[in-house]
C-alpha positions in Angstrom: 2.4 9.7 19.9 5.4 12.1 20.0 5.9 14.5 17.1 9.3 15.4 16.3 9.7 19.0 15.0 12.9 19.0 12.9 14.6 22.4 12.1 16.6 22.6 9.4 16.9 26.5 9.2 20.0 27.6 7.0 20.6 24.2 5.7 21.3 23.3 2.2 19.5 20.3 0.9 20.1 19.1 -2.4 17.9 16.6 -4.3 18.8 14.5 -7.3 15.7 13.3 -9.0 13.9 15.7 -7.0 10.9 16.8 -9.2 8.3 14.0 -8.5 7.4 10.8 -6.4 9.3 10.3 -3.3 12.2 12.6 -3.8 10.2 15.6 -4.1 8.5 14.6 -0.9 11.6 14.5 0.8 12.3 17.9 -0.7 9.0 19.1 0.7 9.5 17.8 4.1 13.2 19.4 4.4 11.5 22.8 2.8 8.8 22.8 5.4 11.7 22.3 8.0 13.1 25.4 6.9 15.8 24.2 4.8 16.9 25.8 1.5 16.4 23.2 -1.2 18.2 22.5 -4.6 16.5 20.2 -7.1 17.6 18.5 -10.3 15.8 16.3 -12.9 15.8 15.6 -16.6 12.9 17.4 -17.3 13.0 21.2 -17.1 9.1 21.6 -17.0 9.0 19.2 -14.1 11.6 20.8 -12.3 10.1 24.5 -12.8 6.9 23.3 -11.6 8.3 21.5 -8.5 10.3 24.9 -7.7 7.1 26.8 -8.1 5.1 24.3 -5.8 8.1 24.9 -3.2 8.3 28.6 -3.3 4.7 29.1 -3.3 4.7 28.3 0.2 7.6 30.9 1.0 10.3 28.3 1.0 13.7 29.0 -0.7 14.3 26.8 -3.7 16.0 26.6 -7.0 16.3 24.0 -9.4 17.8 23.1 -13.1 17.5 20.2 -15.6 20.5 17.8 -15.5 20.6 14.2 -16.2 22.6 12.2 -13.8 24.2 10.2 -16.6 26.0 13.6 -17.8 28.7 14.5 -15.4 29.3 18.0 -17.0 25.8 18.9 -16.3 25.8 17.7 -13.0 29.0 19.6 -12.1 27.4 22.7 -13.3 24.3 22.2 -11.6 26.4 21.6 -8.0 28.3 24.7 -8.8 25.1 26.9 -9.3 23.2 25.4 -6.4 26.4 26.3 -3.9 26.5 29.5 -5.5 23.3 30.2 -4.6 22.6 28.5 -1.2 26.3 27.8 -0.1 27.7 24.1 0.9 25.5 21.2 0.6 24.5 19.8 4.0 22.2 16.9 3.1 22.7 15.3 -0.6 19.7 13.1 -1.7 20.8 10.7 -4.6 17.6 9.4 -5.8 17.5 9.4 -9.6 16.0 5.9 -10.8 14.5 4.0 -13.6 12.6 0.7 -13.8 10.6 -1.7 -16.1 9.5 -5.3 -15.7 11.3 -7.9 -18.0 13.1 -11.1 -17.7 16.7 -11.5 -18.7 15.8 -13.2 -22.0 13.3 -10.5 -22.7 15.4 -7.6 -21.9 18.1 -6.2 -24.6 21.7 -5.2 -23.3 20.8 -1.7 -24.0 17.9 -1.9 -21.6 19.9 -3.4 -18.9 22.6 -0.9 -19.5 20.0 2.3 -19.2 19.1 1.2 -15.8 22.6 0.6 -14.6 23.5 4.0 -16.2 20.7 5.7 -14.2 20.7 4.3 -11.2 24.6 2.8 -10.4 26.6 5.0 -12.6 24.0 8.2 -12.1 24.6 7.5 -8.2 28.2 7.4 -8.7 28.2 10.5 -10.7 26.2 12.4 -8.1 27.7 11.4 -4.8 31.4 11.9 -6.5 30.9 15.3 -8.4 28.9 16.6 -5.0 31.9 15.8 -2.9 33.5 19.3 -3.6 30.2 20.9 -2.6 29.4 19.1 0.6 29.9 20.7 4.0 32.9 19.1 5.7 32.6 18.1 8.5 28.9 17.6 8.8 27.2 16.6 5.4 24.6 13.9 5.3 24.5 11.8 2.0 21.3 9.5 1.8 21.0 7.2 -1.3 17.6 6.0 -2.2 17.9 2.2 -2.9 15.4 -0.9 -3.0 15.0 -4.2 -1.7 16.0 -5.6 -4.9 19.4 -4.8 -3.8 19.4 -7.6 -1.3 16.5 -9.8 -2.6 16.7 -11.5 -5.8 13.5 -10.6 -7.7 12.4 -12.2 -10.8 11.9 -9.7 -14.0 14.2 -7.4 -11.9 17.8 -8.3 -12.7 19.0 -4.9 -13.8 17.4 -3.1 -10.6 18.8 -5.9 -8.5 22.2 -5.5 -9.8 22.0 -1.7 -10.1 20.6 -1.2 -6.4 23.1 -3.9 -5.1 25.9 -1.7 -6.5 24.6 1.4 -4.9 24.2 0.0 -1.3 27.8 -1.2 -1.7 29.0 2.3 -2.9 27.3 3.7 0.3 29.4 1.6 2.5 32.6 2.2 0.8 32.0 5.8 0.9 31.1 5.6 4.4 34.6 4.1 5.1 36.4 6.6 2.5 34.6 9.8 3.9 34.1 9.1 7.3 37.3 11.0 8.5 35.9 14.0 6.8 32.9 13.8 9.1 30.6 13.0 6.1 27.9 10.2 6.9 26.2 8.3 4.1 23.3 5.8 4.1 20.8 3.9 2.2 16.9 4.2 2.6 15.1 1.2 1.2 11.4 2.2 0.8 8.8 -0.6 0.5 5.9 -0.1 -1.7 4.8 3.6 -1.4 1.3 4.6 -2.3 0.6 7.1 -5.1 4.2 6.7 -6.6 4.8 5.6 -10.4 7.0 3.0 -9.1 4.2 1.3 -7.3 2.1 1.6 -10.2 4.8 -0.2 -12.6 5.2 -2.9 -10.1 1.3 -3.3 -9.2 -0.6 -2.1 -12.0 -3.8 -3.9 -11.5 -6.4 -3.6 -8.1 -5.3 -7.4 -8.1 -1.8 -7.0 -7.9 -1.7 -4.0 -5.7 -3.9 -6.0 -3.1 -1.6 -8.8 -3.0 1.5 -6.6 -2.6 -0.5 -5.2 0.3 -1.3 -8.2 1.9 2.4 -9.6 1.7 3.6 -6.5 3.7 3.6 -7.6 7.5 2.0 -4.4 8.4 -0.8 -5.0 5.8 -0.7 -1.4 4.6 1.3 0.6 2.1 3.7 3.1 3.2 3.3 6.8 2.4 6.1 9.1 1.2 6.1 10.8 4.2 7.3 7.8 5.9 10.6 8.1 3.6 10.8 11.9 4.1 10.7 11.0 8.0 13.7 8.7 7.8 15.6 11.2 5.8 15.1 13.7 8.4 16.1 11.5 11.1 19.5 10.4 9.4 20.1 14.2 8.5 19.4 15.5 12.1 21.3 15.1 15.3 19.3 12.1 15.7 21.5 10.4 13.2 24.8 11.9 13.8 26.4 8.5 14.9 24.7 6.6 12.0 26.8 5.9 8.8 27.4 3.2 6.5 23.7 1.7 7.1 21.1 0.3 4.7 17.7 1.0 6.2 14.6 -0.5 5.0 11.5 1.2 5.6 9.2 -1.2 4.2 6.5 -2.4 6.7 8.8 -5.5 6.9 8.3 -6.7 3.4 12.0 -7.6 3.0 11.4 -10.3 5.4 8.9 -12.1 3.3 11.5 -12.9 0.4 11.2 -12.6 -3.4 8.3 -10.8 -4.7 6.4 -12.3 -7.8 5.9 -10.0 -10.4 4.7 -12.4 -13.0 1.4 -11.0 -13.3 2.5 -7.7 -13.6 4.9 -8.7 -16.4 2.4 -10.4 -18.2 0.2 -7.1 -18.0 3.1 -4.9 -18.9 3.8 -7.5 -22.0 0.2 -7.2 -23.2 0.2 -3.4 -23.0 3.0 -3.3 -25.4 1.3 -5.7 -28.0 
């Protein structure tokens, strides 16, 4: 198997929601490839720990706490990052929230919370980052989900938010293409060792059932998403924009997922 050695030396990669999980894995991958990495997350402690982990390897990294729902905090973070590392070459927009609930069991505020973090937060990130993007040449990657195009019970809030994100991706590909800015969405499947997977498959039985439903009969790894991010941000992806790319082992081909058991377990935990 051929191994691709990416070189992002001198490039500035900004990761929103980058202190843990898939997004931090993406930050680590770009860092190992020589990029200077900026991170934001709501938790100052988590950001500090993530930056410390990156810099302990000799990488250049910086971070600050910022909530994607607060435009002023985002604007400040982008300005500070650009002052430290220069224009942003790669922007990863991955802040997200999720829980399992039917529409009738979900309050308007709970629905709005996910819309505010996922959809409106993504809008704030890409819109406010624009002034700091490298033009031409910047690559924007949004982290989406299969719920964007697969109607999924107990996930109405996520379906609505992620569908909006993917349409935002495609609209911006048209609006920003002439400036030399590319934007794509990556759709992760079930990724091992992530909080998202634990939330949607909280027991051994639900995890086994989800794994068996994947056509490749295994879970994905964080590195699978990081690798696709680097492909899109590299010269290999130079003519790719406006795409929605599942990295899910074929799971999207199998139709709506059944989260009823996980939802029942979640309800039981709350009682």
